[in-house]
C-alpha positions in Angstrom: 37.2 15.4 17.7 36.6 11.6 17.6 35.8 9.8 20.8 34.2 6.6 22.0 30.4 6.9 21.4 28.2 7.3 24.5 25.9 4.6 23.0 26.7 1.4 21.1 24.7 -1.5 19.8 24.4 -4.0 17.0 21.2 -2.5 15.6 19.8 1.0 16.2 16.1 1.2 15.4 14.7 4.7 15.0 11.0 4.4 15.7 8.9 2.4 18.1 5.7 1.5 16.2 4.7 -1.9 14.7 7.6 -1.9 12.2 10.3 -1.0 14.7 9.2 -3.1 17.6 8.4 -6.2 15.5 11.9 -6.0 14.0 13.5 -5.4 17.5 11.8 -8.5 19.0 12.9 -10.7 16.1 16.5 -9.5 16.3 16.9 -9.4 20.0 17.3 -13.2 20.4 20.8 -12.8 19.0 21.7 -9.1 18.9 21.9 -6.0 21.1 19.2 -3.6 20.0 18.5 0.1 20.9 15.0 1.5 20.0 14.5 5.2 19.8 11.1 6.7 20.6 10.5 10.4 20.1 7.9 10.5 22.9 6.5 7.8 25.2 7.1 4.5 23.5 3.4 3.9 22.6 2.7 7.3 21.1 3.3 6.5 17.4 0.8 6.1 14.6 0.4 2.3 15.3 -1.3 3.0 18.6 -4.1 5.0 16.9 -4.7 2.6 14.0 -8.4 1.5 14.3 -9.2 -0.7 11.4 -7.0 -3.9 11.4 -4.6 -6.0 9.4 -5.4 -7.6 6.1 -4.6 -11.3 5.6 -6.2 -14.3 4.0 -7.8 -16.4 6.8 -11.1 -17.3 5.2 -11.2 -20.4 3.0 -13.4 -18.5 0.4 -10.7 -15.9 0.1 -7.3 -16.2 -1.7 -3.9 -14.6 -1.8 -4.5 -13.9 -5.5 -7.6 -12.0 -4.6 -5.7 -9.9 -2.0 -3.1 -9.2 -4.7 -5.6 -8.1 -7.3 -7.5 -5.9 -4.9 -4.2 -4.2 -3.9 -3.2 -3.7 -7.5 -6.6 -2.1 -8.4 -6.4 0.3 -5.4 -2.9 1.2 -6.4 -4.1 2.6 -9.8 -1.5 0.9 -11.9 1.6 2.0 -9.9 2.0 -1.0 -7.5 5.0 -3.2 -8.0 3.4 -6.6 -8.5 6.3 -8.4 -7.0 6.1 -6.4 -3.8 2.4 -6.9 -3.6 2.8 -10.7 -4.0 5.6 -10.7 -1.5 3.5 -9.0 1.1 0.3 -10.9 0.5 2.0 -14.3 0.4 3.7 -13.7 3.7 0.8 -12.0 5.4 -0.7 -15.0 7.3 2.7 -16.1 8.7 3.5 -12.6 10.0 0.1 -12.1 11.5 0.4 -15.5 13.2 3.7 -14.3 14.6 1.8 -11.3 16.1 -0.8 -13.7 17.6 2.0 -15.7 19.1 3.3 -12.6 20.8 0.0 -12.3 22.6 -2.1 -10.0 20.3 -5.8 -10.8 20.7 -8.0 -10.4 17.7 -11.8 -10.5 17.8 -13.3 -14.0 17.3 -16.8 -15.3 16.6 -18.6 -18.6 17.0 -19.6 -20.3 13.7 -23.0 -22.0 13.3 -21.2 -25.4 13.7 -19.9 -24.2 17.1 -16.3 -23.7 16.0 -14.6 -20.4 16.9 -13.0 -18.4 14.2 -11.5 -14.9 13.7 -14.1 -12.2 13.1 -13.1 -10.7 9.7 -14.4 -7.4 8.5 -14.3 -5.7 5.1 -13.0 -2.3 4.2 -12.8 -0.1 1.1 -11.1 -1.7 -1.9 -11.3 -5.3 -0.5 -13.5 -7.8 -2.3 -13.6 -10.2 0.7 -13.8 -10.0 4.5 -10.1 -10.4 5.4 -9.5 -7.7 8.1 -8.4 -9.1 11.4 -9.2 -6.6 14.2 -9.4 -6.0 17.9 -12.7 -4.2 18.1 -12.1 -0.7 16.7 -8.7 -0.3 18.4 -6.4 -2.8 16.7 -3.4 -0.5 16.7 -3.6 -0.1 20.5 -3.8 -3.9 21.0 -0.8 -4.5 18.7 1.3 -1.6 20.1 0.7 -2.3 23.8 1.5 -6.0 23.3 4.8 -5.3 21.4 5.8 -2.6 23.9 5.4 -4.9 26.8 7.4 -7.6 25.1 10.2 -5.1 24.1 10.4 -3.5 27.5 10.9 -6.8 29.2 13.5 -8.2 26.8 17.1 -8.1 28.2 18.6 -7.4 24.8 16.4 -4.4 23.9 17.0 -0.9 25.3 14.2 1.6 24.7 15.2 5.2 24.8 12.1 7.4 25.2 12.0 11.2 24.4 15.0 10.7 22.0 15.1 12.1 18.5 17.6 11.2 15.8 19.3 14.4 14.6 21.0 12.8 11.7 22.7 9.6 10.4 26.4 9.3 10.6 27.6 8.1 7.2 31.1 6.8 6.6 32.2 9.0 3.6 31.1 12.2 5.4 33.4 11.5 8.3 36.4 10.4 6.2 36.1 6.6 6.5 37.3 4.6 3.4 35.3 2.1 1.4 31.7 2.0 0.3 29.3 4.5 1.7 27.7 3.0 4.8 25.9 4.1 7.9 27.8 3.7 11.1 25.5 5.3 13.6 23.5 8.4 14.5 23.5 11.6 16.5 20.6 11.5 19.0 19.0 14.4 20.8 18.2 13.2 24.3 15.5 15.5 25.5 15.8 14.1 29.1 19.4 15.3 29.2 19.0 18.2 26.7 22.1 16.9 25.0 23.1 15.4 21.7 24.7 11.9 22.1 26.6 9.8 19.6 25.4 6.2 18.9 27.5 3.6 17.1 25.6 0.8 15.4 26.5 -1.9 12.9 23.1 -1.5 11.3 20.6 1.3 11.5 16.9 0.9 10.7 14.5 3.8 10.0 11.0 3.0 11.2 10.0 6.6 11.8 6.5 6.5 10.1 5.3 9.1 7.6 5.1 12.8 7.1 1.4 13.7 7.4 2.2 16.5 9.9 3.4 18.5 6.8 -0.3 19.3 6.4 -2.5 21.5 8.6 -5.1 18.8 9.2 -4.0 15.2 9.9 -5.2 12.1 11.7 -1.6 11.4 12.7 0.1 12.1 16.1 2.4 15.0 16.4 5.5 12.9 15.8 4.7 12.2 12.1 7.2 14.8 10.8 9.0 12.9 8.0 12.2 12.5 10.0 13.3 9.2 8.4 12.7 10.4 4.9 14.6 13.6 5.4 17.6 11.9 7.2 17.8 9.2 4.5 17.8 11.9 1.7 20.6 13.8 3.5 22.5 10.5 3.8 22.3 9.9 0.0 19.2 7.7 -0.5 16.7 8.0 -3.3 13.0 8.6 -2.6 9.9 7.8 -4.7 6.2 8.6 -5.1 6.0 11.2 -2.4 3.3 13.0 -4.3 0.9 10.3 -3.2 -0.4 11.4 0.2 -3.5 9.7 1.4 -6.2 11.8 2.9 -8.4 9.8 5.2 -12.0 10.6 4.1 -13.5 10.6 7.6 -11.7 12.5 10.3 -14.0 13.9 13.0 -14.8 17.6 12.5 -14.8 18.8 16.1 -12.8 21.5 17.9 -12.0 19.2 20.8 -10.7 16.3 18.7 -8.5 17.5 15.9 -6.8 14.2 15.1 -9.5 11.7 15.7 -10.3 9.5 12.7 -13.4 7.4 12.1 -12.3 4.0 10.8 -13.2 2.8 7.3 -14.7 -0.2 9.0 -17.7 2.0 9.8 -18.3 2.2 6.0 -17.4 -1.4 5.7 -20.3 -2.2 8.1 -22.8 -0.1 6.2 -22.3 3.6 7.3 -23.4 6.2 4.7 -21.8 9.5 3.7 -24.4 12.3 3.6 -24.7 15.9 2.8 -26.0 18.4 5.4 -29.5 17.9 4.1 -29.2 14.1 4.8 -28.9 12.9 1.2 -26.3 10.4 0.1 -23.7 11.4 -2.5 -21.2 8.6 -2.9 -23.3 6.7 -5.5 -23.0 9.8 -7.7 -19.2 9.4 -7.8 -18.6 5.7 -7.8 -20.7 2.5 -8.3 -19.0 1.1 -5.2 -20.5 3.9 -3.1 -19.0 4.2 0.3 -16.7 1.2 -0.3 -14.8 3.0 -3.1 -11.0 3.5 -2.4 -10.0 6.3 -0.1 -8.8 8.7 -2.8 -12.2 8.6 -4.6 -14.1 9.0 -1.3 -11.8 11.9 -0.1 -12.2 13.8 -3.4 -15.9 13.3 -3.4 -16.2 14.8 0.1 -13.9 17.6 -0.8 -15.9 18.3 -4.0 -19.2 18.4 -2.1 -17.8 20.6 0.7 -16.5 23.1 -1.9 -19.7 22.9 -4.1 -22.0 23.6 -1.2 -19.7 25.9 0.8 -20.0 23.4 3.7 -17.6 23.1 6.6 -18.1 19.3 6.7 -20.0 16.3 5.5 -21.6 13.6 7.7 -21.1 9.9 8.4 -24.3 8.0 9.4 -24.6 4.5 10.8 -27.7 5.2 12.9 -29.8 2.9 10.7 -27.9 -0.1 12.1 -29.1 -1.7 15.4 -27.7 0.2 18.5 -26.2 -3.0 20.0 -24.4 -3.8 16.7 -22.8 -0.4 16.6 -21.8 -0.4 20.3 -20.3 -3.9 20.0 -18.3 -3.3 16.9 -17.1 0.2 17.6 -16.9 0.6 21.4 -14.0 3.0 21.4 -15.4 5.3 18.8 -18.8 5.2 20.5 -17.4 6.2 23.9 -15.2 8.9 22.4 -18.0 10.5 20.5 -20.4 10.3 23.4 -17.9 12.2 25.5 -18.1 15.0 22.9 -21.9 15.0 22.9 -22.4 12.9 19.8 -24.4 9.6 19.9 -23.1 7.4 17.0 -26.1 5.1 17.3 -28.7 8.0 16.9 -27.2 10.8 14.7 -24.8 11.5 11.8 -21.2 12.4 12.7 -19.6 15.5 11.2 -16.4 14.6 9.2 -13.7 16.1 6.9 -10.8 14.6 5.0 -7.4 14.8 6.7 -3.8 13.8 5.8 -3.4 10.2 6.9 -0.7 8.2 5.2 2.5 8.8 3.1 2.4 6.2 0.3 5.9 7.1 -1.0 9.1 7.2 0.9 12.7 5.9 0.9 13.3 3.4 -1.8 14.0 -0.1 -0.5 14.2 -3.7 -1.7 12.5 -6.9 -0.4 14.6 -6.7 2.8 14.2 -3.0 3.5 17.7 -2.2 2.3 18.3 1.4 1.1 20.9 2.9 -1.2 23.3 3.2 1.8 24.9 0.0 3.1 23.7 -1.1 6.5 20.8 1.4 6.4 17.3 0.0 6.3 13.8 1.5 6.1 10.6 -0.3 7.0 7.0 0.7 7.4 5.5 4.0 6.3 8.9 5.7 5.9 9.7 3.4 3.0 8.7 3.0 -0.6 8.4 -0.7 -1.3 6.0 -0.6 -4.2 3.2 -2.2 -2.3 0.8 0.8 -2.2 1.4 2.4 -5.7 -0.7 5.5 -6.2 -3.1 4.6 -3.3 -2.8 2.5 -0.2 -5.6 0.0 0.4 -7.1 -0.1 3.8 -5.4 -2.3 6.4 -2.3 -3.1 4.3 -0.1 -0.7 6.3 0.3 -2.6 9.5 0.7 -5.7 7.4 3.6 -4.0 5.5 5.2 -3.2 8.8 5.1 -6.8 9.9 6.3 -8.3 6.6 9.2 -6.0 6.1 10.1 -6.2 9.8 10.4 -9.9 9.3 12.4 -9.7 6.1 14.7 -7.0 7.3 15.4 -9.0 10.5 16.4 -12.0 8.4 18.8 -9.9 6.3 20.4 -8.1 9.2 20.9 -11.3 11.0 22.4 -12.9 7.9 24.8 -10.0 7.4 25.8 -9.3 11.0 28.9 -11.6 11.1 30.4 -9.5 8.3 29.4 -6.0 9.7 32.3 -3.7 10.4 32.6 -1.9 13.8 33.9 1.6 14.3 35.7 2.3 17.6 35.4 6.1 17.5 33.0 8.6 16.0 33.0 12.4 15.8 31.3 14.2 18.7 28.4 16.5 18.0 30.0 20.0 17.7 28.2 22.8 19.5 31.2 25.1 19.8 29.8 27.6 17.4 26.1 27.7 18.4 24.1 29.4 21.1 20.8 29.1 22.8 17.9 30.2 20.5 16.8 33.8 21.1 13.5 33.9 19.1 11.5 30.7 19.3 8.6 32.6 17.6 10.5 32.1 14.3 10.2 28.4 14.6 6.5 28.6 15.5 5.7 31.0 12.7 7.5 28.9 10.0 5.8 25.8 11.3 2.3 27.1 10.9 3.1 28.8 7.6 4.4 25.5 6.1 1.5 23.4 7.1 -1.1 25.9 5.9 0.3 26.4 2.4 0.9 22.7 2.0 -2.8 22.1 2.8 -3.9 24.9 0.4 -1.5 24.3 -2.5 -0.4 20.6 -2.3 -3.6 19.0 -0.9 -6.4 16.8 -2.3 -6.7 18.8 -5.5 -3.6 20.5 -7.1 -2.6 22.7 -10.0 0.8 23.5 -11.5 0.6 27.1 -10.3 -0.2 26.0 -6.8 2.8 23.6 -6.8 5.1 26.4 -8.1 3.9 28.8 -5.4 4.5 26.2 -2.7 8.0 25.5 -4.0 8.9 29.2 -3.9 7.7 29.4 -0.2 9.6 26.2 0.7 12.8 27.5 -0.8 12.5 30.7 1.4 11.7 28.7 4.5 14.7 26.3 3.9 17.1 29.3 3.8 15.7 30.6 7.0 15.7 27.3 8.8 19.2 26.4 7.6 20.5 29.6 8.9 18.7 29.1 12.2 20.0 25.5 12.5 23.6 26.6 11.9 23.6 29.2 14.7 21.4 27.8 17.5 21.3 24.6 19.6 18.9 21.9 18.5 15.4 21.5 19.9 12.6 19.1 19.2 10.6 21.7 17.2 13.7 22.8 15.2 14.6 19.2 14.2 11.0 18.4 13.2 10.6 21.7 11.2 13.9 21.1 9.4 12.8 17.6 8.4 9.3 18.7 7.4 10.5 21.4 5.1 12.9 19.0 3.4 10.1 16.5 2.9 7.7 19.2 1.7 10.2 20.0 -1.0 10.4 16.4 -2.0 6.6 16.1 -2.1 6.2 19.1 -4.4 9.1 18.0 -6.7 7.6 14.5 -7.1 4.1 16.1 -7.8 5.6 18.4 -10.4 7.2 15.4 -12.2 3.8 13.7 -12.7 2.0 15.1 -15.7 -1.3 13.2 -15.1 -3.9 12.5 -12.4 -3.5 9.1 -10.8 -4.7 7.7 -7.5 -4.1 10.1 -4.7 -2.4 12.7 -7.0 -5.1 14.8 -8.7 -4.3 17.9 -10.7 -6.7 20.1 -12.6 -4.0 20.8 -15.3 -3.6 17.1 -16.1 -7.0 15.5 -15.2 -6.5 12.4 -17.3 -4.6 9.2 -16.4 -1.8 8.3 -18.9 -1.9 4.8 -20.4 1.4 4.0 -18.8 3.3 5.5 -15.9 6.1 4.7 -13.5 7.2 5.9 -10.0 8.4 9.4 -9.5 12.0 9.0 -8.3 14.3 11.7 -6.9 18.0 11.2 -6.3 20.1 13.4 -3.9 23.0 13.4 -6.4 21.1 14.7 -9.4 19.1 17.1 -7.1 22.1 18.8 -5.7 23.7 19.0 -9.1 20.7 20.9 -10.5 20.1 23.3 -7.6 
């Protein structure tokens, strides 16, 4: 039955990190905006980003240099136009962030003038990382949250998950396929609500929770990628999952990462016997791109049968370490580890999804009025490997460009007066929650084992068979029982897991973050791995 939706707005933004909130603030001067947050509004990946934001602020640096560094890190798969688009707009978008009240660290030059303190991270040839100590994401997120919560045209709905997008052709509306809203699981009310929107923006982050070990918060379950796929959008390059080389190996801090800025400031990676190993793998040593560092750590752990490797910055002055990394220092001290005096145990962990929903310069997807920005999207910026501190930058640049496009198109957007209610007439309360829990753990474990840092064709085939079985179980469960947070996330994760494996099986080479023992060489030329829902469903 069609009724007037419970919620209505000009723009529905699904996600409350740097991408979603920067977009919301830019649009809210003219338009009514609703922002969905799966948990508390500041609990996304942005809040936990430590390193910083890359932009050219030093006169000895250049946009061309930023572009070339990004292209090199991307291992031949970056879209040069996208890289140039982001790098050339970086300073303007970072300045907008500063204008919102974000405070970056500064320093006094020998001539007495104050300037931003710029650090350097893996893959960068210059110091170009603006940061707020070692908690840049926290500074950015808290500033944007404060601005959004106090804006009269922005309504933030916490503890609210998008169940699925409402697409015109699936509800019988004529004309070109377009998004007209979404169904929303309001966990406060334990009810599914209907939301109408003239434009919908996916800013849901990545899918690193598909792996057993991740630096991401629990909400990184690939929701936007899965919803966009079901709505008819193409996805690309999902085989490129970045594993952060240095996540803390400690039972009381499973998701805590140790920023690349530590290595940028001179930290060494060491074996349990105290010897360094990165110079054996790459002439850049600890400053090599993340994929090389992560594989080197994985190789040494397997070769030695070790549970972890170690990150050591104890050779630096104690005051230097405490001043540059105060949050990490305090966190580790609380766990009985003194960063200034001893090596820190580390392991690689899933950290960033380099592929995603295919978009253009304005974040537009294959479905009219549906946008995707930030980690959920595939812009071509990252290629086969993301360079450090380009991710928050991508959020800001595409948040700006999407806002420009949405504002420009809003006078021509079509409204829908009624939408179909969420139908729960044929479902009941779940009777065996253990099924969800078991499938959840099984998926993440075999994705780690079979589709992790090092892959083979047999491992990928084995993973795909398990995914197919899980999909059947979850689809049946979804059809018969009322939705819950865990069910929605598991449904999305299994869908994204399938897309990751299928993209990986398409690539008959090793490149960037995708390394397979069956095809260890890099081909002379290669393009993105693109999957289309239309051809996929025809071949199943």
